[in-house]
VOBA-1610 file (N, C-alpha, C; in pm, whole numbers, padded with zeros to 5 digits, always signed):
BEGIN
Met-01125-01006+00376Met-01072-01119+00206Met-00921-01086+00264Asn-00872-01139+00342Asn-00730-01161+00424Asn-00664-01274+00347Arg-00555-01303+00342Arg-00465-01397+00271Arg-00370-01354+00303Leu-00254-01428+00343Leu-00117-01443+00390Leu-00024-01432+00313Leu+00057-01326+00265Leu+00207-01326+00157Leu+00273-01354+00184Phe+00355-01481+00206Phe+00532-01530+00223Phe+00610-01472+00113Ala+00658-01373+00152Ala+00772-01326-00014Ala+00885-01347+00104Thr+01003-01450+00031Thr+01087-01466+00134Thr+01200-01421+00017Ala+01305-01319+00072Ala+01400-01320-00050Ala+01522-01364+00008Ala+01637-01417-00092Ala+01751-01448+00000Ala+01814-01297-00084Leu+01866-01187+00038Leu+01917-01098-00026Leu+02086-01063-00067Leu+02086-01077-00170Leu+02253-01103-00254Leu+02238-00972-00307Ser+02363-00946-00368Ser+02411-00795-00425Ser+02311-00709-00501Thr+02197-00763-00556Thr+02121-00746-00581Thr+01968-00747-00625Val+01929-00657-00679Val+01771-00693-00642Val+01677-00760-00655Ala+01638-00862-00542Ala+01568-00982-00536Ala+01432-00922-00565Val+01358-01020-00660Val+01205-01026-00654Val+01146-01137-00571Ser+01070-01134-00476Ser+01022-01231-00416Ser+00925-01319-00474Ser+00807-01416-00369Ser+00708-01472-00425Ser+00663-01363-00376Ala+00503-01425-00436Ala+00376-01282-00477Ala+00190-01338-00465Leu+00171-01280-00407Leu-00001-01302-00371Leu-00028-01297-00495Ala-00111-01319-00616Ala-00185-01287-00706Ala-00350-01348-00738Asn-00400-01296-00795Asn-00589-01319-00775Asn-00573-01254-00910Asp-00717-01297-00929Asp-00750-01196-01118Asp-00781-01076-01089Tyr-00752-01013-00979Tyr-00792-00876-00917Tyr-00611-00778-00951Tyr-00591-00834-00871Tyr-00409-00756-00853Tyr-00328-00837-00778Gly-00200-00809-00819Gly-00093-00853-00773Gly+00005-00777-00636Ile+00029-00878-00564Ile+00147-00770-00453Ile+00278-00849-00422Thr+00340-00810-00432Thr+00462-00845-00435Thr+00551-00775-00357Val+00722-00828-00315Val+00772-00717-00225Val+00914-00771-00242Arg+00959-00628-00254Arg+01124-00645-00305Arg+01189-00600-00238Thr+01322-00643-00210Thr+01417-00632-00113Thr+01525-00577-00181Ser+01660-00494-00130Ser+01754-00496-00156Ser+01857-00552-00078Thr+02004-00559-00057Thr+02064-00595+00035Thr+02073-00545+00132Ala+02044-00630+00279Ala+02089-00530+00380Ala+02205-00573+00442Lys+02265-00468+00559Lys+02366-00503+00631Lys+02338-00436+00761Lys+02385-00455+00870Lys+02389-00469+01013Lys+02408-00313+01003Gly+02344-00205+01053Gly+02351-00105+01103Gly+02322-00006+00980Gln+02339-00057+00879Gln+02294+00006+00768Gln+02154+00030+00711Arg+02108+00155+00656Arg+02016+00162+00600Arg+01939+00078+00469Ala+01787-00015+00511Ala+01766-00103+00392Ala+01657-00071+00335Val+01581-00130+00246Val+01465-00102+00254Val+01391-00181+00161Ala+01264-00226+00174Ala+01189-00332+00107Ala+01089-00226-00005Thr+01008-00277-00083Thr+00915-00263-00126Thr+00804-00318-00148Val+00694-00275-00125Val+00554-00320-00102Val+00470-00316-00249Ser+00445-00352-00293Ser+00384-00330-00460Ser+00272-00374-00484Val+00184-00302-00469Val+00023-00334-00589Val+00013-00323-00713Thr-00057-00467-00839Thr-00019-00415-00946Thr-00164-00469-00990Pro-00258-00388-01023Pro-00353-00407-01074Pro-00364-00535-01195Lys-00506-00572-01222Lys-00471-00698-01348Lys-00605-00660-01452Gly-00619-00722-01565Gly-00712-00732-01645Gly-00702-00521-01601Ala-00907-00544-01628Ala-00959-00419-01677Ala-00973-00322-01525Tyr-00891-00405-01380Tyr-00875-00324-01329Tyr-00803-00238-01247His-00791-00101-01170His-00705-00025-01127His-00720+00025-00980Ile-00599+00088-00977Ile-00567+00106-00837Ile-00714+00227-00763Asn-00754+00204-00655Asn-00890+00332-00649Asn-00805+00437-00550Thr-00774+00548-00634Thr-00708+00625-00597Thr-00820+00700-00453Glu-00880+00706-00461Glu-00981+00750-00329Glu-00999+00646-00233Tyr-00964+00558-00278Tyr-00952+00493-00114Tyr-00854+00499-00032Pro-00890+00511+00092Pro-00777+00534+00216Pro-00705+00409+00216Val-00605+00416+00136Val-00492+00270+00176Val-00366+00340+00281Arg-00368+00211+00356Arg-00289+00202+00446Arg-00217+00090+00493Leu-00022+00103+00499Leu+00020-00011+00489Leu+00066+00042+00675Val+00087-00081+00775Val+00105-00098+00885Val+00209-00203+00907Ile+00379-00198+00945Ile+00447-00304+00946Ile+00465-00272+01105Thr+00464-00410+01106Thr+00552-00469+01257Thr+00667-00562+01239Ala+00797-00468+01296Ala+00912-00540+01261Ala+00960-00626+01365Pro+01056-00716+01356Pro+01079-00788+01491Pro+01220-00706+01618Ala+01219-00757+01685Ala+01313-00672+01732Ala+01452-00671+01741Gly+01480-00552+01761Gly+01635-00510+01688Gly+01575-00446+01582Ile+01486-00413+01539Ile+01467-00307+01370Ile+01423-00232+01380Thr+01432-00139+01345Thr+01388+00018+01342Thr+01341+00015+01224Val+01218+00088+01200Val+01145+00140+01096Val+01102+00275+01084Glu+01188+00371+00957Glu+01155+00486+00971Glu+00994+00512+00962Lys+00926+00419+00919Lys+00777+00501+00918Lys+00727+00331+00931Ala+00636+00292+01030Ala+00596+00158+01064Ala+00460+00202+01016Gln+00380+00269+01006Gln+00239+00306+00948Gln+00282+00417+00811Gln+00197+00374+00717Gln+00194+00445+00577Gln+00038+00482+00515Thr+00050+00606+00484Thr-00072+00613+00377Thr-00051+00644+00231Lys-00141+00710+00184Lys-00125+00726+00019Lys+00004+00878+00041Asp-00033+00926+00089Asp+00059+01077+00124Asp+00267+00997+00125Asp+00244+00890+00172Asp+00409+00852+00200Asp+00392+00725+00089Ala+00297+00698+00059Ala+00318+00624-00134Ala+00472+00671-00188Lys+00535+00564-00272Lys+00624+00613-00339Lys+00586+00634-00504Ala+00491+00527-00506Ala+00390+00566-00629Ala+00234+00516-00549Phe+00161+00595-00638Phe+00038+00579-00613Phe-00114+00636-00655Asn-00091+00542-00821Asn-00172+00616-00929Asn-00271+00487-00964Glu-00337+00451-01040Glu-00445+00396-01110Glu-00379+00219-01139His-00247+00257-01205His-00169+00136-01250His-00067+00064-01139Glu-00037+00129-01066Glu+00042+00088-00929Glu+00079+00143-00800Leu+00067+00101-00703Leu+00077+00142-00521Leu+00217+00067-00498Asp+00306+00162-00425Asp+00447+00121-00413Asp+00437+00194-00246Phe+00485+00111-00200Phe+00569+00165+00000Phe+00698+00102-00014Asp+00762+00205+00062Asp+00902+00165+00067Asp+00886+00171+00203Val+00981+00027+00288Val+00980+00018+00392Val+01098+00019+00445Ala+01158+00165+00511Ala+01295+00174+00494Ala+01338+00129+00693Phe+01466+00068+00705Phe+01462+00015+00843Phe+01629-00009+00831Val+01659-00031+00991Val+01804-00042+01012Val+01789-00172+01090Ser+01848-00268+01055Ser+01873-00377+01189Ser+02009-00429+01231Asp+02009-00421+01372Asp+02103-00439+01460Asp+02148-00536+01494Ala+02139-00652+01430Ala+02184-00773+01435Ala+02198-00833+01262Ser+02240-00919+01258Ser+02253-01022+01159Ser+02150-01111+01150Gly+02131-01185+01039Gly+02000-01276+01057Gly+01910-01289+01005Thr+01806-01389+00973Thr+01653-01350+00899Thr+01624-01289+00980Arg+01535-01205+00939Arg+01488-01082+01019Arg+01318-01109+00934Ser+01157-01125+01019Ser+01094-01136+00929Ser+00980-01023+00985Phe+00922-00955+00905Phe+00838-00870+00904Phe+00679-00902+00877Ser+00643-00850+00934Ser+00473-00876+00865Ser+00377-00731+00862Gly+00280-00764+00807Gly+00206-00624+00791Gly+00081-00673+00778Asp+00011-00521+00779Asp-00126-00535+00719Asp-00131-00406+00589Leu-00191-00464+00468Leu-00189-00371+00377Leu-00324-00361+00308Arg-00365-00225+00307Arg-00548-00202+00299Arg-00519-00108+00146Phe-00628-00123+00056Phe-00660-00057-00086Phe-00735-00158-00140Gly-00772-00074-00262Gly-00922-00112-00315Gly-00865-00103-00484Val-00907-00204-00553Val-00925-00203-00724Val-01114-00209-00749Asn-01055-00159-00860Asn-01154-00105-00933Asn-01214-00105-01048Thr-01293-00155-01146Thr-01341-00147-01262Thr-01451-00043-01293Asp-01535-00019-01372Asp-01627+00069-01434Asp-01732+00032-01328Thr-01730-00121-01291Thr-01854-00137-01233Thr-01793-00248-01128Asn-01715-00326-01084Asn-01663-00345-00976Asn-01612-00249-00869Ser-01586-00293-00771Ser-01514-00271-00641Ser-01478-00349-00568Arg-01365-00352-00567Arg-01279-00458-00476Arg-01171-00402-00380Pro-01233-00378-00276Pro-01126-00319-00122Pro-01095-00468-00088Ser-00932-00409-00019Ser-00881-00525+00039Ser-00769-00532+00157Asp-00781-00639+00249Asp-00680-00575+00314Asp-00671-00738+00359Glu-00484-00721+00344Glu-00411-00821+00319Glu-00324-00829+00428Lys-00287-00936+00476Lys-00139-00957+00530Lys-00056-00986+00479Val+00056-00914+00496Val+00197-00928+00403Val+00330-00999+00529Val+00381-01087+00480Val+00466-01184+00555Val+00632-01184+00504Phe+00711-01079+00539Phe+00849-01104+00396Phe+00915-01144+00540Asn+01031-01191+00472Asn+01163-01216+00586Asn+01279-01126+00495Val+01368-01137+00572Val+01472-01008+00468Val+01631-01065+00563Glu+01737-01116+00522Glu+01835-01192+00499Glu+01946-01068+00556Val+02007-01048+00709Val+02085-00933+00699Val+02239-00966+00741Lys+02331-00922+00649Lys+02454-00983+00662Lys+02511-00862+00768
//
């Protein structure tokens, strides 16, 4: 179940919420904050279940980020132990990075997780793509 998530955010002085991938089972968003050359910045990749669905906390969640040249990511591969939030209601991964150049920087990644109801299981492997404007 691969889908492409384009989350493009113009980074201003406040947190911006990007466009999102959504279906009947869950939504995925990428939130970013101001990014400045040579300074630590964070993008948050979030999964929110919908309706009767909840995050499957037994499923082996993983986020693997591929950063462009000139970007140092603190932890390119993250699992449940690295998640900022991991419970039945939300799954959030913080992607902390430092850019050595200004301009639009494009990140991509693979996000693996599962959502369930009492009778349905929906494992997912989604492509995540987002841009960060570094000043």
